[in-house]
C-alpha positions in Angstrom: 0.4 16.1 2.7 -1.6 14.0 0.4 -5.1 13.1 1.5 -5.9 9.4 1.9 -8.3 9.4 -1.0 -5.8 11.0 -3.3 -3.2 8.4 -2.3 -5.6 5.6 -2.8 -6.5 7.0 -6.3 -2.9 7.2 -7.2 -2.2 3.6 -6.0 -5.3 2.4 -8.0 -4.0 4.1 -11.2 -0.6 2.5 -10.7 -2.1 -0.9 -10.2 -4.3 -0.6 -13.3 -1.4 0.4 -15.5 0.8 -2.4 -14.1 -2.0 -4.9 -14.7 -2.2 -3.9 -18.3 1.5 -3.3 -19.2 3.8 -5.0 -16.6 4.6 -8.6 -17.4 5.3 -9.6 -13.8 2.0 -8.1 -12.6 0.1 -9.7 -15.4 1.6 -13.1 -14.4 0.6 -12.4 -10.8 -2.9 -11.6 -11.8 -3.1 -14.7 -14.0 -1.8 -16.9 -11.2 -4.1 -15.5 -8.5 -7.1 -15.7 -10.9 -6.3 -19.4 -11.5 -6.3 -19.9 -7.7 -9.8 -18.5 -7.5 -9.0 -15.0 -6.2 -11.4 -12.2 -7.2 -10.2 -9.2 -9.1 -11.0 -7.0 -6.1 -8.8 -9.1 -3.8 -6.0 -9.1 -6.4 -6.1 -5.3 -6.8 -6.1 -4.9 -3.0 -3.0 -7.0 -2.7 -1.3 -5.2 -5.5 -2.1 -1.8 -3.9 -0.4 -3.0 -0.7 2.7 -4.1 -2.7 2.9 -0.8 -4.5 2.4 1.2 -1.3 5.3 -0.7 0.3 7.4 -0.1 -2.8 6.6 3.6 -3.0 7.2 4.0 0.8 10.8 3.0 0.4 11.4 5.8 -2.2 10.1 8.5 0.1 12.7 10.8 1.7 13.1 10.0 5.4 11.5 13.3 6.5 8.3 12.6 4.5 7.8 9.2 6.1 5.3 8.9 9.0 6.9 8.0 12.3 6.8 4.3 13.2 4.7 2.9 16.0 3.8 6.2 17.6 1.2 6.2 20.2 -1.3 8.7 21.3 0.2 10.5 24.4 -3.0 9.7 26.3 -2.1 6.0 26.0 1.4 6.3 27.4 2.1 4.7 30.8 2.1 7.2 33.7 5.4 7.9 35.2 5.7 6.6 38.8 6.1 9.2 41.5 
């Protein structure tokens, strides 16, 4: 399993490359900059987008389970 820092570093690298070479991403950055967004906020949003995009390409077994809760927070069964 990839550590969170490694995943964040990979997302950051993808975003940096896309900002430089991908026309759609460059247009997005230009539009958001014109709206007054900071580069940091733009990168944060792009990382979220890339993470969602990458998630859909993961095999089902590699995906984390959805909406799992800690067993300690499960309601008690009535007796």
